[in-house]
C-alpha positions as CSV (number, residue, x, y, z in Angstrom):
1,M,-32.1,-8.8,11.5
2,S,-29.0,-10.6,11.6
3,V,-26.1,-10.8,9.2
4,S,-23.7,-13.3,8.4
5,L,-21.0,-13.8,5.7
6,Q,-19.1,-16.5,4.5
7,Y,-15.9,-15.2,3.0
8,R,-14.1,-17.4,0.7
9,V,-11.3,-17.2,-1.8
10,N,-10.2,-19.7,-4.0
11,T,-7.3,-19.0,-6.3
12,T,-5.8,-22.6,-7.1
13,V,-3.2,-22.5,-10.0
14,T,-2.0,-25.9,-11.3
15,E,1.4,-25.5,-13.1
16,Q,2.4,-28.3,-15.5
17,V,6.3,-28.6,-14.9
18,E,8.2,-28.8,-18.3
19,T,11.4,-30.8,-17.4
20,N,10.6,-33.9,-14.9
21,P,13.0,-35.3,-12.8
22,P,14.1,-39.1,-14.0
23,S,12.0,-40.3,-10.9
24,S,8.6,-38.8,-11.8
25,Q,5.7,-39.8,-14.5
26,A,5.2,-36.8,-16.5
27,A,1.6,-36.6,-15.9
28,R,2.5,-36.2,-12.3
29,C,5.2,-33.3,-12.7
30,R,2.9,-30.3,-11.6
31,V,2.4,-27.5,-8.8
32,E,0.1,-26.4,-7.1
33,H,-0.1,-22.9,-6.1
34,D,-3.0,-22.7,-3.0
35,R,-1.5,-20.8,-0.1
36,L,-3.0,-17.6,-0.4
37,N,-6.7,-18.9,-0.2
38,A,-8.5,-18.1,2.8
39,S,-12.1,-18.5,4.2
40,A,-13.9,-17.2,7.2
41,D,-17.5,-17.6,8.7
42,L,-18.4,-14.1,10.2
43,D,-21.3,-13.3,12.1
44,A,-22.2,-11.0,15.2
45,A,-19.8,-13.1,18.1
46,S,-16.7,-13.8,15.7
47,S,-13.7,-11.8,16.1
48,V,-14.5,-9.8,13.0
49,P,-18.0,-9.3,13.9
50,V,-20.3,-8.5,11.0
51,T,-23.6,-6.5,11.8
52,K,-25.0,-4.8,8.6
53,V,-25.0,-5.0,5.0
54,A,-25.6,-2.9,2.0
55,N,-25.7,-4.2,-1.4
56,F,-26.8,-1.7,-4.2
57,D,-25.9,-0.2,-7.7
58,Q,-24.2,3.1,-7.8
59,A,-24.5,5.0,-10.7
60,L,-22.1,8.3,-11.5
61,T,-23.6,11.7,-12.1
62,A,-21.5,13.9,-14.5
63,G,-18.8,11.0,-13.6
64,A,-18.8,11.4,-10.4
65,A,-20.3,9.8,-6.7
66,T,-19.9,9.8,-3.2
67,I,-20.9,6.9,-0.9
68,D,-21.3,8.0,2.3
69,L,-21.1,5.1,5.0
70,T,-23.9,6.4,7.8
71,A,-26.6,6.6,5.0
72,L,-26.5,3.7,2.6
73,P,-29.3,2.2,0.8
74,G,-30.8,-1.0,2.4
75,I,-33.6,-3.5,1.9
76,N,-36.9,-2.4,1.0
77,G,-36.1,1.6,1.2
78,A,-34.1,1.3,4.3
79,T,-31.4,3.4,5.6
80,V,-28.5,2.1,6.5
81,N,-26.0,3.6,9.0
82,G,-22.5,2.1,9.5
83,S,-21.5,5.2,12.4
84,G,-19.4,3.2,14.8
85,L,-18.9,0.6,12.8
86,K,-15.9,-0.7,10.6
87,V,-16.1,-1.9,7.2
88,Q,-15.2,-5.3,7.4
89,L,-15.7,-6.2,3.3
90,L,-15.9,-4.0,0.2
91,R,-16.9,-5.7,-2.9
92,V,-17.2,-3.7,-6.6
93,Q,-18.3,-4.4,-10.0
94,A,-17.8,-2.7,-12.7
95,K,-21.0,-3.1,-15.2
96,S,-19.9,-4.3,-18.1
97,T,-21.3,-1.0,-20.2
98,N,-19.0,1.1,-18.6
99,A,-17.0,2.7,-20.8
100,N,-13.8,3.7,-18.9
101,A,-12.7,2.8,-15.6
102,I,-14.1,3.7,-12.4
103,T,-11.6,5.2,-9.3
104,L,-12.3,4.7,-5.9
105,T,-10.7,6.7,-3.3
106,E,-10.9,8.4,0.2
107,G,-13.7,10.8,-0.2
108,A,-12.2,14.2,-0.5
109,S,-14.6,15.5,2.7
110,N,-14.4,13.3,5.7
111,G,-13.0,10.6,3.7
112,Y,-12.7,6.8,4.9
113,E,-9.2,5.5,5.3
114,L,-10.4,2.2,4.2
115,A,-6.7,0.7,3.0
116,G,-4.7,3.8,4.8
117,N,-4.4,7.2,3.9
118,A,-5.0,8.6,0.4
119,W,-6.0,4.7,-0.7
120,K,-6.8,4.3,-4.5
121,A,-8.4,1.7,-6.5
122,A,-9.8,1.3,-10.3
123,V,-11.8,-0.9,-11.9
124,Q,-12.4,-1.2,-15.7
125,A,-15.9,-2.5,-17.3
126,G,-16.3,-6.3,-16.2
127,Q,-13.7,-6.3,-13.6
128,E,-14.5,-6.6,-10.2
129,L,-12.8,-5.8,-6.6
130,T,-12.8,-7.7,-3.3
131,F,-11.3,-6.0,-0.1
132,Y,-11.7,-8.2,3.3
133,A,-10.4,-5.3,5.7
134,N,-10.0,-7.8,8.4
135,E,-11.0,-5.7,11.4
136,K,-8.0,-2.8,10.4
137,A,-10.5,-0.5,9.3
138,P,-11.2,2.7,10.9
139,D,-14.5,3.5,12.5
140,I,-17.2,5.0,10.3
141,G,-17.9,8.2,11.9
142,S,-18.7,11.9,11.4
143,G,-15.1,12.6,10.3
144,A,-14.7,9.4,8.5
145,K,-17.6,8.0,6.2
146,T,-17.1,9.0,2.5
147,I,-15.9,7.2,-0.3
148,D,-15.6,8.9,-3.6
149,L,-16.0,7.7,-7.2
150,A,-14.6,9.1,-10.1
151,G,-15.2,8.3,-14.1
152,T,-16.9,9.4,-17.2
153,E,-20.9,10.2,-17.6
154,T,-23.2,7.9,-15.8
155,Q,-21.1,5.1,-15.5
156,A,-22.4,2.3,-12.6
157,L,-20.9,-0.5,-9.7
158,E,-22.4,-2.7,-8.2
159,V,-21.6,-2.0,-4.5
160,L,-21.3,-4.5,-1.6
161,I,-20.3,-3.0,1.8
162,V,-20.3,-5.5,4.9
163,M,-20.0,-3.5,8.3
164,G,-19.1,-4.6,12.1
């Protein structure tokens, strides 16, 4: 099995300038903000390698759950073990039925420092979060493997984790 990732972020905003210079027609007075657009085609041989993927729904039980990067749900019931790899991309989408935010943090036990020590992110119902680590995350191992989720009751997230 091979894994490839086509990473695209296109956030182009066009702003119509209210006061145009005398030498420009009003219809042409606009600014496009697009310098933060990014793209990459990644696979096992790229400078940011990707070799494994896990995509699953993660339900909370009594408002909590832990994602273990060494034992992720894979296709057809297989287990995906990220040991020795880095998380290259984490994407989560909160279900629209969630009543409250779900907070993601470095795990309390054997925590994975995806975005540094004591990182934290929250997603509300219907929100999504994409974190592209660009080969800067730590290696997954016995002492660095968990991401904790905190919310309320039985909320859920759709999770996509690409490692390499």
